[in-house]
Each structure stands twice: as structure tokens, then as C-alpha cells.
C-alpha positions in Angstrom: 21.2 -30.9 49.0 20.9 -34.3 49.2 18.8 -36.7 47.9 15.7 -37.6 50.1 15.3 -41.6 48.6 17.7 -44.2 48.2 16.6 -45.7 44.9 18.1 -42.5 42.7 17.7 -42.9 39.0 14.9 -46.0 39.3 12.7 -44.1 37.1 14.3 -45.9 34.3 12.7 -48.6 34.9 9.0 -48.6 33.9 7.0 -50.4 36.9 9.9 -50.4 39.0 8.8 -48.8 42.8 11.1 -49.5 45.7 9.1 -50.9 48.8 7.4 -48.3 51.0 6.5 -46.1 47.8 3.3 -45.4 45.7 4.2 -45.5 41.9 2.4 -43.3 39.1 2.7 -44.5 35.4 0.7 -42.4 33.4 0.9 -42.8 29.0 -0.9 -39.9 26.8 -0.8 -40.0 23.2 0.4 -36.9 22.0 0.0 -36.7 18.2 1.7 -38.4 15.3 5.4 -38.1 13.2 8.8 -36.5 13.4 7.4 -32.4 14.0 5.3 -33.7 16.8 8.0 -35.3 18.6 10.5 -32.8 17.9 8.1 -30.5 19.2 7.5 -32.6 22.3 10.9 -33.0 23.4 11.6 -29.8 23.0 8.8 -28.7 25.6 9.5 -31.0 28.2 13.1 -30.9 28.2 13.1 -26.7 28.6 10.4 -26.6 31.5 7.8 -25.4 28.6 5.4 -28.0 29.1 5.5 -27.6 33.4 5.8 -24.0 32.5 2.3 -24.1 30.4 0.7 -26.8 33.5 1.0 -23.2 35.5 3.1 -23.8 38.0 5.9 -22.2 38.7 9.7 -23.4 37.7 13.0 -22.2 39.3 15.6 -24.0 38.1 19.4 -23.6 37.4 19.3 -24.3 33.9 16.8 -23.5 30.8 17.5 -27.0 29.9 16.8 -30.3 31.5 20.7 -32.2 32.1 22.1 -34.2 35.2 22.7 -32.4 38.3 20.6 -29.2 37.3 18.6 -27.7 40.6 14.5 -27.4 39.6 12.2 -26.0 42.1 8.5 -26.6 40.8 6.3 -24.1 42.9 2.4 -24.7 43.5 0.1 -22.3 43.9 2.5 -20.0 44.8 2.9 -21.1 48.0 4.4 -24.7 48.3 7.9 -25.0 47.0 9.6 -28.3 45.9 13.3 -28.6 45.6 14.4 -31.4 43.2 17.3 -32.2 41.1 17.6 -34.0 37.4 18.9 -37.0 38.1 19.2 -38.3 34.7 18.2 -37.6 30.7 17.9 -39.3 28.1 18.3 -38.2 23.8 18.3 -40.3 21.6 16.4 -41.1 18.0 12.7 -41.8 19.0 13.0 -41.3 22.9 13.4 -37.8 25.0 13.1 -37.2 28.5 14.4 -36.8 32.4 13.9 -37.3 35.6 14.0 -35.5 38.6 14.3 -36.1 42.1 13.0 -34.7 45.5 15.5 -33.2 48.0 15.2 -31.9 51.3 12.0 -29.7 51.7 9.8 -31.7 49.2 6.0 -32.1 50.0 6.7 -35.8 48.6 9.7 -37.8 49.0 10.7 -39.7 45.5 11.1 -39.5 41.9 9.3 -38.7 38.8 10.2 -39.1 34.8 8.8 -37.2 32.0 9.8 -39.2 29.1 8.3 -38.5 24.9 8.7 -41.4 22.7 7.6 -41.9 19.0 7.0 -46.2 18.3 7.4 -47.4 14.7 3.8 -46.2 13.6 5.2 -42.4 14.3 2.9 -41.9 17.2 4.1 -39.6 20.3 3.3 -40.3 23.5 4.9 -38.3 26.9 4.9 -40.8 29.7 5.4 -40.0 33.3 6.5 -42.6 35.6 7.0 -42.3 38.9 7.3 -43.4 42.7 6.5 -41.3 45.9 5.7 -40.8 49.3 4.4 -38.4 51.8 7.6 -36.9 53.4 5.7 -33.4 54.7 2.9 -34.0 56.9 0.2 -32.5 55.1 1.1 -34.5 52.2 1.2 -38.3 54.7 -2.4 -37.1 55.7 -3.7 -36.5 52.1 -3.1 -40.2 51.6 -5.1 -41.4 48.7 -6.3 -37.7 47.8 -2.7 -37.0 47.6 -2.0 -39.6 45.4 -5.3 -38.3 43.2 -3.8 -35.2 42.8 -0.4 -36.6 41.6 -2.4 -39.2 38.9 -4.5 -35.8 37.7 -1.3 -33.5 37.3 0.7 -36.6 35.5 -2.5 -36.9 33.4 -2.7 -32.9 32.6 1.3 -33.0 31.8 -0.4 -35.0 29.0 -3.1 -32.7 28.0 -0.7 -29.4 28.2 2.1 -30.8 26.3 -0.6 -32.4 23.3 -1.9 -28.8 23.0 1.5 -27.1 23.2 2.1 -29.6 20.1 -0.9 -28.2 18.0 -2.8 -31.4 18.2 -6.5 -31.4 19.5 -7.9 -33.4 21.7 
């Protein structure tokens, strides 16, 4: 299967949104310190954060890596096939992005990146661009985008909980 959009890998650049797509950028404070960073990074790279959200994950690997196919299953009914397009594993920055494949209700790309700033604060950034691909995603319009923002915010809440940090 091939990607359903042209700007593959574009979520590496925060703020970039191809014409005709809707941007999403949500940054959530997860906690502080090296241990929180390592725990958050591992939860993001191994799909643990996504599974803890209550979505099904069917991945061709236990860890995110370029070329890994992932199907996100929402409410046990909606299947959203994706492929990891890039990963980053640096001293203070770890994460990945996946792009939509044929059959996904949306068209676009979404990145999940954990960063540790110079003062030790750990952040999760969800950066994406998308547009409806299936009729029901297009018909949902602003409501669909609202659900995407809520999902991105929930990622931060769940990751903070997984790292033992309180709200």
C-alpha cells in the first residue's frame, strides 16, 4: 500500500501544513527529569501510550521504526491503516510519525515526540496535518477535528499517568 498524501515526512517540521489540510499541534507537559523522559520515550516508541488510550494497535513490530505498518482500531470497528515514516532517537528527543494508507478515514500524517528541555521538563508534542478521506470523516468537519484535538490532549494525559506524574 502507498501513502494517501504527497508530503510524506513533513511532520518533522513543526508548523508545516500542506495546502488543503488542517493542522494540529498539541504540546503537553509530562513531568520532569531523566527518568520521566526515558519512561515517556519508551511508552511512545512501543505503542504503550496508544494502547493505554484504549485504542487497538496491530503493528508489524513491537517498536516504531520506519516502514512499520500499524493499524489503529477505534471502538473495535474503525480500522485506520498507517505506516511509520520517520523516527528520532536523540539525547533529548525521541518519537516517530506515521502516515495514512488506503482505507484510513483521514488522509495525512501525525507525529508523537517526547522532548526534554534544558531545565529538565519533559513534553509530549503531537503534530499533525490531515483532511477527511472517507465520507463520514469529511461530513464530520469541525467535529472530526475537535475529536482529533481531544485525542492529542488525551495522549498527554495518559502519558503523564504512565510516567507516574499527577495531573
